[in-house]
C-alpha positions as a Markdown table, in Angstrom:
| # | Residue | x | y | z |
|---|---|---|---|---|
| 1 | Unk | 0.1 | 0.1 | 0.2 |
| 2 | Unk | 1.6 | 3.4 | -1.2 |
| 3 | Unk | 1.3 | 6.7 | 0.2 |
| 4 | Unk | -1.6 | 7.6 | -1.9 |
| 5 | Unk | -3.4 | 4.9 | -1.0 |
| 6 | Unk | -3.2 | 5.5 | 2.8 |
| 7 | Unk | -4.5 | 9.0 | 1.8 |
| 8 | Unk | -7.2 | 8.0 | 0.4 |
| 9 | Unk | -8.3 | 6.0 | 3.3 |
| 10 | Unk | -7.8 | 9.0 | 5.1 |
| 11 | Unk | -10.1 | 11.0 | 3.8 |
| 12 | Unk | -12.8 | 8.3 | 4.1 |
| 13 | Unk | -12.1 | 8.2 | 8.2 |
| 14 | Unk | -12.3 | 12.0 | 8.0 |
| 15 | Unk | -16.2 | 11.4 | 6.5 |
| 16 | Unk | -17.6 | 9.6 | 9.4 |
| 17 | Unk | -15.6 | 12.6 | 11.9 |
| 18 | Unk | -13.0 | 10.0 | 13.4 |
| 19 | Unk | -9.7 | 11.5 | 14.9 |
| 20 | Unk | -6.2 | 10.3 | 14.3 |
| 21 | Unk | -6.4 | 8.4 | 17.4 |
| 22 | Unk | -9.4 | 6.6 | 16.8 |
| 23 | Unk | -7.5 | 5.3 | 13.5 |
| 24 | Unk | -4.2 | 4.8 | 15.2 |
| 25 | Unk | -6.4 | 2.1 | 17.3 |
| 26 | Unk | -7.9 | 0.4 | 14.2 |
| 27 | Unk | -6.4 | -2.6 | 13.2 |
| 28 | Unk | -7.2 | -2.8 | 9.7 |
| 29 | Unk | -5.5 | -2.3 | 6.5 |
| 30 | Unk | -2.4 | 0.5 | 6.3 |
| 31 | Unk | -1.4 | -0.2 | 10.1 |
| 32 | Unk | 1.4 | -2.0 | 9.2 |
| 33 | Unk | 2.6 | 1.1 | 6.5 |
| 34 | Unk | 2.0 | 3.9 | 9.2 |
| 35 | Unk | 4.2 | 2.3 | 12.0 |
| 36 | Unk | 7.0 | 1.7 | 9.4 |
| 37 | Unk | 6.4 | 5.5 | 8.3 |
| 38 | Unk | 7.3 | 6.8 | 11.2 |
| 39 | Unk | 10.4 | 4.1 | 12.2 |
| 40 | Unk | 12.0 | 5.3 | 8.9 |
| 41 | Unk | 11.4 | 9.1 | 10.2 |
| 42 | Unk | 12.6 | 8.9 | 13.7 |
| 43 | Unk | 15.5 | 6.3 | 12.6 |
| 44 | Unk | 17.0 | 8.9 | 9.8 |
| 45 | Unk | 15.4 | 12.0 | 11.8 |
| 46 | Unk | 17.1 | 11.2 | 14.6 |
| 47 | Unk | 19.7 | 8.4 | 14.6 |
| 48 | Unk | 21.3 | 9.0 | 11.0 |
| 49 | Unk | 21.3 | 6.7 | 8.3 |
| 50 | Unk | 24.7 | 6.7 | 6.3 |
| 51 | Unk | 25.6 | 10.1 | 4.6 |
| 52 | Unk | 22.7 | 11.6 | 6.8 |
| 53 | Unk | 23.9 | 13.1 | 10.3 |
| 54 | Unk | 21.3 | 12.1 | 13.2 |
| 55 | Unk | 20.1 | 15.0 | 15.8 |
| 56 | Unk | 22.9 | 14.5 | 18.4 |
| 57 | Unk | 25.9 | 14.6 | 15.6 |
| 58 | Unk | 24.3 | 18.0 | 14.2 |
| 59 | Unk | 23.6 | 19.1 | 17.8 |
| 60 | Unk | 27.3 | 18.8 | 18.8 |
| 61 | Unk | 28.6 | 20.4 | 15.5 |
| 62 | Unk | 26.0 | 23.3 | 16.5 |
| 63 | Unk | 27.5 | 23.6 | 19.9 |
| 64 | Unk | 31.4 | 23.4 | 18.4 |
| 65 | Unk | 30.5 | 26.0 | 16.3 |
| 66 | Unk | 29.1 | 28.2 | 18.3 |
| 67 | Unk | 31.7 | 27.9 | 21.1 |
| 68 | Unk | 29.7 | 25.7 | 23.4 |
| 69 | Unk | 26.9 | 28.7 | 23.6 |
| 70 | Unk | 23.8 | 26.1 | 23.7 |
| 71 | Unk | 21.3 | 28.6 | 22.9 |
| 72 | Unk | 23.1 | 30.1 | 19.9 |
| 73 | Unk | 23.6 | 26.9 | 18.6 |
| 74 | Unk | 20.2 | 26.2 | 18.6 |
| 75 | Unk | 19.1 | 29.7 | 16.8 |
| 76 | Unk | 22.2 | 27.9 | 14.2 |
| 77 | Unk | 20.7 | 24.8 | 13.5 |
| 78 | Unk | 17.0 | 26.3 | 13.4 |
| 79 | Unk | 18.5 | 28.7 | 10.7 |
| 80 | Unk | 20.2 | 26.3 | 8.6 |
| 81 | Unk | 17.2 | 23.7 | 9.0 |
| 82 | Unk | 14.6 | 26.2 | 8.1 |
| 83 | Unk | 16.8 | 27.3 | 4.8 |
| 84 | Unk | 17.4 | 23.1 | 4.2 |
| 85 | Unk | 13.7 | 22.9 | 4.2 |
| 86 | Unk | 12.7 | 25.7 | 2.0 |
| 87 | Unk | 15.5 | 24.4 | -0.5 |
| 88 | Unk | 13.6 | 21.1 | -0.9 |
| 89 | Unk | 10.1 | 22.8 | -1.3 |
| 90 | Unk | 11.5 | 24.6 | -3.8 |
| 91 | Unk | 13.6 | 21.6 | -5.7 |
| 92 | Unk | 10.4 | 19.2 | -5.3 |
| 93 | Unk | 8.1 | 21.8 | -6.8 |
| 94 | Unk | 9.7 | 23.0 | -9.9 |
| 95 | Unk | 8.5 | 20.3 | -12.3 |
| 96 | Unk | 4.9 | 21.4 | -11.8 |
| 97 | Unk | 2.0 | 19.0 | -12.1 |
| 98 | Unk | 4.0 | 16.6 | -14.3 |
| 99 | Unk | 6.6 | 15.6 | -11.4 |
| 100 | Unk | 3.7 | 16.4 | -8.0 |
| 101 | Unk | 2.5 | 13.1 | -7.9 |
| 102 | Unk | 6.3 | 11.5 | -7.8 |
| 103 | Unk | 8.3 | 14.4 | -5.7 |
| 104 | Unk | 5.1 | 15.7 | -3.6 |
| 105 | Unk | 5.2 | 12.2 | -1.3 |
| 106 | Unk | 9.6 | 12.4 | -1.5 |
| 107 | Unk | 9.0 | 16.0 | -0.4 |
| 108 | Unk | 6.9 | 14.7 | 2.6 |
| 109 | Unk | 8.9 | 12.2 | 3.9 |
| 110 | Unk | 12.1 | 15.0 | 3.1 |
| 111 | Unk | 10.5 | 17.9 | 4.8 |
| 112 | Unk | 9.3 | 15.8 | 8.1 |
| 113 | Unk | 12.7 | 13.5 | 8.3 |
| 114 | Unk | 14.8 | 17.1 | 8.2 |
| 115 | Unk | 12.4 | 18.6 | 11.0 |
| 116 | Unk | 12.5 | 15.3 | 13.4 |
| 117 | Unk | 16.4 | 15.9 | 13.2 |
| 118 | Unk | 15.8 | 19.6 | 14.0 |
| 119 | Unk | 13.7 | 18.6 | 17.2 |
| 120 | Unk | 15.9 | 16.2 | 18.5 |
| 121 | Unk | 18.8 | 18.1 | 18.2 |
| 122 | Unk | 17.1 | 21.2 | 20.0 |
| 123 | Unk | 16.1 | 18.7 | 22.6 |
| 124 | Unk | 19.6 | 17.1 | 23.0 |
| 125 | Unk | 21.0 | 21.0 | 23.2 |
| 126 | Unk | 18.4 | 21.4 | 26.3 |
| 127 | Unk | 19.9 | 18.1 | 28.0 |
| 128 | Unk | 17.0 | 15.2 | 26.7 |
| 129 | Unk | 18.0 | 11.5 | 25.9 |
| 130 | Unk | 16.9 | 11.0 | 22.4 |
| 131 | Unk | 17.1 | 7.3 | 23.1 |
| 132 | Unk | 14.8 | 7.6 | 25.1 |
| 133 | Unk | 11.3 | 6.1 | 23.7 |
| 134 | Unk | 9.1 | 8.9 | 25.6 |
| 135 | Unk | 11.8 | 11.5 | 24.4 |
| 136 | Unk | 11.4 | 10.2 | 20.6 |
| 137 | Unk | 7.8 | 10.5 | 20.9 |
| 138 | Unk | 7.7 | 13.7 | 22.4 |
| 139 | Unk | 9.7 | 15.0 | 19.1 |
| 140 | Unk | 7.1 | 13.0 | 16.9 |
| 141 | Unk | 4.2 | 15.2 | 18.5 |
| 142 | Unk | 6.4 | 18.5 | 18.4 |
| 143 | Unk | 6.3 | 18.2 | 14.6 |
| 144 | Unk | 2.4 | 18.2 | 15.1 |
| 145 | Unk | 2.0 | 21.5 | 16.5 |
| 146 | Unk | -1.3 | 22.6 | 18.7 |
| 147 | Unk | -3.0 | 18.8 | 17.9 |
| 148 | Unk | -0.5 | 16.8 | 20.2 |
| 149 | Unk | -2.7 | 18.3 | 22.7 |
| 150 | Unk | -5.9 | 16.3 | 21.7 |
| 151 | Unk | -4.2 | 13.2 | 20.8 |
| 152 | Unk | -2.5 | 12.9 | 24.7 |
| 153 | Unk | -5.8 | 14.0 | 26.4 |
| 154 | Unk | -7.1 | 11.1 | 24.9 |
| 155 | Unk | -5.0 | 8.8 | 26.1 |
| 156 | Unk | -5.0 | 9.8 | 29.7 |
| 157 | Unk | -2.3 | 12.4 | 29.7 |
| 158 | Unk | -2.7 | 15.9 | 31.5 |
| 159 | Unk | -0.7 | 18.2 | 29.2 |
| 160 | Unk | 0.9 | 21.4 | 30.7 |
| 161 | Unk | 2.7 | 24.1 | 29.9 |
| 162 | Unk | 4.7 | 21.3 | 27.0 |
| 163 | Unk | 4.5 | 18.2 | 25.9 |
| 164 | Unk | 8.1 | 16.8 | 27.1 |
| 165 | Unk | 7.2 | 17.2 | 30.7 |
| 166 | Unk | 4.2 | 15.3 | 30.7 |
| 167 | Unk | 5.8 | 12.5 | 29.3 |
| 168 | Unk | 9.1 | 12.1 | 30.7 |
| 169 | Unk | 7.4 | 11.8 | 33.9 |
| 170 | Unk | 5.3 | 8.9 | 32.8 |
| 171 | Unk | 6.6 | 5.0 | 32.5 |
| 172 | Unk | 4.3 | 4.7 | 29.6 |
| 173 | Unk | 3.9 | 1.2 | 28.3 |
| 174 | Unk | 5.4 | 0.3 | 25.1 |
| 175 | Unk | 1.9 | 0.1 | 23.4 |
| 176 | Unk | 0.5 | 3.3 | 24.7 |
| 177 | Unk | 3.9 | 4.8 | 23.0 |
| 178 | Unk | 2.8 | 2.7 | 19.8 |
| 179 | Unk | -0.7 | 4.3 | 19.5 |
| 180 | Unk | 0.7 | 7.5 | 19.9 |
| 181 | Unk | 3.2 | 7.4 | 17.1 |
| 182 | Unk | 0.6 | 5.8 | 14.8 |
| 183 | Unk | -2.2 | 8.8 | 15.6 |
| 184 | Unk | 0.9 | 11.1 | 14.8 |
| 185 | Unk | 1.6 | 9.2 | 11.5 |
| 186 | Unk | -2.1 | 9.6 | 10.5 |
| 187 | Unk | -1.8 | 13.5 | 11.3 |
| 188 | Unk | 1.2 | 13.5 | 9.0 |
| 189 | Unk | -0.2 | 11.9 | 6.3 |
| 190 | Unk | -2.9 | 14.4 | 6.4 |
| 191 | Unk | -0.5 | 17.2 | 5.5 |
| 192 | Unk | 0.5 | 14.8 | 2.4 |
| 193 | Unk | -3.4 | 15.7 | 1.3 |
| 194 | Unk | -3.1 | 19.5 | 2.7 |
| 195 | Unk | -0.2 | 20.0 | 0.6 |
| 196 | Unk | -1.9 | 18.6 | -2.7 |
| 197 | Unk | -5.2 | 20.8 | -2.1 |
| 198 | Unk | -3.5 | 24.1 | -1.0 |
| 199 | Unk | -0.5 | 24.2 | -2.6 |
| 200 | Unk | -2.0 | 24.9 | -6.3 |
| 201 | Unk | 0.9 | 27.0 | -7.2 |
| 202 | Unk | 2.5 | 23.9 | -7.7 |
| 203 | Unk | 0.9 | 22.8 | -10.9 |
| 204 | Unk | 2.8 | 25.8 | -12.5 |
| 205 | Unk | 6.6 | 24.7 | -13.1 |
| 206 | Unk | 9.4 | 27.6 | -11.2 |
| 207 | Unk | 6.4 | 29.3 | -10.0 |
| 208 | Unk | 5.5 | 25.8 | -8.0 |
| 209 | Unk | 9.2 | 26.2 | -6.8 |
| 210 | Unk | 8.6 | 29.6 | -5.4 |
| 211 | Unk | 5.5 | 28.5 | -3.5 |
| 212 | Unk | 7.3 | 25.2 | -2.4 |
| 213 | Unk | 9.9 | 27.2 | -0.5 |
| 214 | Unk | 7.7 | 29.1 | 1.0 |
| 215 | Unk | 5.8 | 26.9 | 2.6 |
| 216 | Unk | 8.2 | 24.5 | 3.9 |
| 217 | Unk | 10.6 | 27.5 | 4.7 |
| 218 | Unk | 7.7 | 28.4 | 7.5 |
| 219 | Unk | 6.5 | 25.4 | 8.1 |
| 220 | Unk | 9.9 | 24.3 | 9.1 |
| 221 | Unk | 10.3 | 28.1 | 11.4 |
| 222 | Unk | 7.1 | 27.0 | 13.0 |
| 223 | Unk | 8.2 | 23.6 | 14.4 |
| 224 | Unk | 11.8 | 24.7 | 15.4 |
| 225 | Unk | 9.6 | 27.4 | 17.5 |
| 226 | Unk | 7.4 | 24.9 | 18.9 |
| 227 | Unk | 10.5 | 22.6 | 19.4 |
| 228 | Unk | 12.1 | 25.2 | 21.8 |
| 229 | Unk | 8.4 | 26.0 | 23.8 |
| 230 | Unk | 8.0 | 21.7 | 24.5 |
| 231 | Unk | 12.0 | 21.3 | 24.8 |
| 232 | Unk | 12.8 | 23.5 | 27.7 |
| 233 | Unk | 16.4 | 23.3 | 29.3 |
| 234 | Unk | 17.0 | 20.5 | 31.7 |
| 235 | Unk | 18.5 | 21.1 | 35.0 |
C-alpha cells in the first residue's frame, strides 16, 4: 500500500469524523505502513543513516561552531534547517503538475526527516536523551503542534506547559507509545493531502518552486519554534 492509498483511506475516515487516535486504534489495512513510515522518520531523523547525520551529531557540530553556547547553537541549527526545508520545497516543486505525484510524497518524507532531526537536536542541546522512547515520541508530537494536545488527552495524559514534561515524567507502556506514534503518523499523512490541495502553485513549473520554498520554510520555522517551547532546558 502506497502513500496515496493511505491518504485516500484517511479522507474516507474523516467523513465519519474519526480522529487520528481512533484510526491508530483500528487494526485495519494500512497500520503496518503507518508504523513503518514513523520508524523510518525517527531512524533517519534522530539516529542518522549513511551520509545523513543524526540529531546528536548535528547538535554537537552546532555546539562546537558556537563555542559551547547552547542557545546560539539552537539558533544556528534552526536557521540551517529552515534553509534546508525551503530548498527541498523549491526543488521538489519545480516540475509542476507533471512531477507532483512523485515529488510530493518524497518532499513530505524529506521534510519531516529534517524537521525530526531539528527537533531532536534542540532536545539534545536542552539536555534530553533522544534514545528514550518517551522523548522520541515527544519529538514526533512536536511536529504536529497543537494537535498533540488532543492525542495526549485521549490517552489520559494531562498536558501542561509543554508536551515533554507530560511524557518524560511518565513511564508509558510500549502499547501507549506505539498508539501515539501511529496517531502522529496519520496526522503527517493528512499533511500530504493538505499540500496537494492548498499548494496549487505547484502545478505551474518554476512558480511552484517559489511557493514550495515559502511553504516548507515557514513550516520548518514554526516547528523549530515549537521545539524551543516543548523542550525547556533541563537542570
